[in-house]
C-alpha positions as CSV (number, residue, x, y, z in Angstrom):
1,M,-2.9,15.9,-46.4
2,K,0.1,14.3,-44.9
3,P,0.8,10.7,-45.3
4,P,0.9,8.6,-42.1
5,T,4.2,8.3,-40.6
6,T,5.5,5.0,-39.8
7,A,7.0,4.5,-36.4
8,P,10.8,3.7,-36.4
9,A,12.0,0.3,-36.2
10,T,13.2,-0.4,-32.7
11,T,16.7,-1.7,-32.1
12,P,17.2,-5.1,-30.2
13,F,18.8,-3.1,-27.4
14,R,16.1,-0.7,-27.1
15,H,13.5,-3.6,-27.4
16,H,15.1,-5.4,-24.6
17,Y,16.3,-2.6,-22.2
18,G,13.5,-0.3,-23.0
19,A,15.5,2.8,-23.7
20,A,18.4,4.1,-25.7
21,P,22.0,3.2,-24.6
22,L,22.7,6.6,-23.6
23,H,20.1,6.2,-20.9
24,L,21.8,3.0,-19.7
25,L,25.2,4.9,-19.6
26,L,23.5,7.8,-17.6
27,V,21.8,5.4,-15.1
28,L,25.2,3.5,-14.5
29,A,27.3,6.7,-14.1
30,S,24.6,8.1,-11.5
31,F,24.9,4.6,-9.4
32,A,28.7,4.9,-9.6
33,L,28.6,8.5,-8.1
34,T,26.0,7.5,-5.7
35,C,28.2,4.6,-4.5
36,Y,31.2,7.0,-4.5
37,A,29.4,9.4,-2.3
38,G,28.1,6.9,0.1
39,L,31.5,5.2,0.5
40,R,32.9,8.6,1.2
41,L,30.1,9.5,3.6
42,L,30.5,6.3,5.7
43,E,34.1,6.6,5.8
44,G,34.3,8.6,9.1
45,D,31.6,7.7,11.6
46,T,29.5,4.8,10.1
47,L,27.7,4.0,13.0
48,G,26.7,7.8,13.5
49,V,25.6,8.2,9.9
50,A,23.7,5.0,9.9
51,M,22.0,6.2,13.2
52,W,21.1,9.6,11.6
53,F,19.6,7.9,8.7
54,V,17.4,5.5,10.7
55,G,16.5,8.6,13.0
56,A,15.6,10.6,10.1
57,A,13.4,8.1,8.4
58,L,11.7,7.4,12.0
59,L,11.1,11.1,12.7
60,H,9.6,11.7,9.3
61,D,7.4,8.4,9.2
62,L,6.2,8.6,12.7
63,V,6.1,12.5,13.5
64,L,6.3,14.6,10.4
65,L,4.0,12.5,8.1
66,P,1.2,12.3,10.4
67,L,1.7,16.1,11.3
68,Y,1.5,17.5,7.8
69,A,-1.4,14.9,6.9
70,L,-3.3,16.2,9.6
71,T,-2.4,20.0,8.9
72,D,-3.5,19.3,5.3
73,L,-6.8,17.6,6.4
74,A,-7.5,20.7,8.6
75,V,-6.8,23.0,5.7
76,Q,-9.2,21.2,3.3
77,R,-11.9,21.3,6.1
78,L,-11.4,25.3,6.4
79,L,-11.9,25.7,2.9
80,G,-15.3,24.1,2.9
81,H,-17.1,21.0,2.2
82,G,-18.9,19.7,-1.1
83,A,-22.4,19.7,-1.6
84,K,-22.8,16.3,0.1
85,Q,-20.8,14.9,2.8
86,G,-19.3,12.2,1.1
87,A,-18.6,14.0,-2.3
88,R,-15.2,14.9,-3.3
89,T,-15.1,18.3,-4.8
90,P,-12.3,20.1,-6.0
91,R,-11.1,22.9,-3.9
92,V,-9.3,25.4,-6.1
93,G,-7.2,27.2,-3.3
94,I,-5.6,23.8,-1.7
95,N,-2.8,23.7,-3.9
96,H,-2.0,27.5,-3.5
97,I,-1.6,26.7,0.2
98,R,0.2,23.3,-0.2
99,V,3.0,24.5,-2.3
100,P,4.1,27.4,-0.6
101,A,4.0,25.8,2.7
102,F,5.9,22.7,1.2
103,V,8.9,25.0,0.0
104,S,8.8,26.8,3.1
105,G,8.9,23.7,4.9
106,V,11.8,22.2,3.0
107,L,13.8,25.5,3.5
108,L,13.1,25.3,7.2
109,L,14.3,21.7,7.3
110,V,17.6,22.4,5.3
111,Y,18.5,25.8,7.3
112,W,16.8,25.1,10.7
113,P,20.1,25.5,12.6
114,L,20.9,28.9,11.2
115,I,17.1,30.0,11.2
116,L,16.8,28.8,15.0
117,G,20.6,30.4,15.4
118,Q,21.8,27.0,16.8
119,V,25.3,27.6,14.9
120,G,27.7,29.6,16.8
121,H,30.8,29.3,14.7
122,Y,29.1,30.1,11.7
123,T,30.1,33.8,11.9
124,I,33.8,32.9,12.6
125,S,33.9,30.3,9.9
126,T,32.4,32.5,6.9
127,G,32.6,36.0,8.2
128,L,28.9,36.6,7.4
129,P,26.2,37.5,9.9
130,A,24.3,34.7,11.0
131,D,21.4,36.6,12.8
132,V,19.7,37.5,9.5
133,F,18.2,33.8,8.6
134,L,15.1,33.9,10.5
135,S,13.8,37.2,9.3
136,R,15.0,36.2,5.6
137,W,13.1,32.8,6.0
138,L,10.1,34.6,7.3
139,L,10.3,37.2,4.2
140,I,10.8,34.3,1.7
141,T,7.7,32.4,3.2
142,A,5.7,35.6,3.2
143,C,6.8,36.2,-0.6
144,L,5.8,32.5,-1.4
145,F,2.6,32.8,0.2
146,T,1.8,36.2,-1.5
147,A,2.7,34.9,-5.0
148,S,0.7,32.2,-4.6
149,A,-2.3,34.0,-3.5
150,A,-1.7,36.5,-6.6
151,V,-1.7,33.2,-8.8
152,L,-4.9,32.2,-7.3
153,A,-6.6,35.7,-7.7
154,V,-5.6,35.6,-11.4
155,R,-7.0,32.0,-11.8
156,M,-10.2,32.8,-9.9
157,W,-10.7,36.2,-12.0
158,N,-9.9,34.6,-15.3
159,R,-12.6,31.7,-14.3
160,G,-15.1,34.1,-13.6
161,R,-14.4,35.9,-16.7
162,N,-14.9,32.9,-18.7
163,T,-18.1,31.9,-17.2
164,R,-19.4,35.5,-17.7
165,K,-18.8,35.4,-21.6
166,P,-21.2,32.8,-22.8
167,R,-24.1,34.6,-20.7
168,A,-23.3,38.0,-22.2
169,R,-23.1,36.5,-25.9
170,A,-26.4,34.9,-25.1
171,R,-28.1,38.1,-24.0
172,G,-26.6,39.7,-27.0
173,D,-28.0,37.3,-29.5
174,A,-31.6,37.3,-27.8
175,G,-31.8,40.8,-28.3
């Protein structure tokens, strides 16, 4: 039997700050890097950058958030209702749709000018073809949903297998 371990004594710094001094150093360094990046970003077109941030926040809050909230609600309704109208039952497959859709949406958001072919100078600037992004994004999206469906199938198969084992044992014990 192991003797009970005692909790290490907290230093006064940890008691007041709540974490180790290294944590404070890393937080301060990240703030310094963020301030530097922000100042460099605002150096050129301050008004344009500020308008872009405000526009992006408004676009997200007023258009995108309601859109993907309604889409999520529609997907939940398609997967079926619980036993009672007000009951909240876990839907096994909902996160297997949410995760690949989220990753695909983030990829679309980041690369939308290239995916939609709206960057004419890309090939000139990089020497790489610009007409492959739509097909690659569609392929990545299909692979994400396929992998998610495979994980869901394995989870459901394991769940069915685990629920069948006790019944088989009970029948074996009775006979």
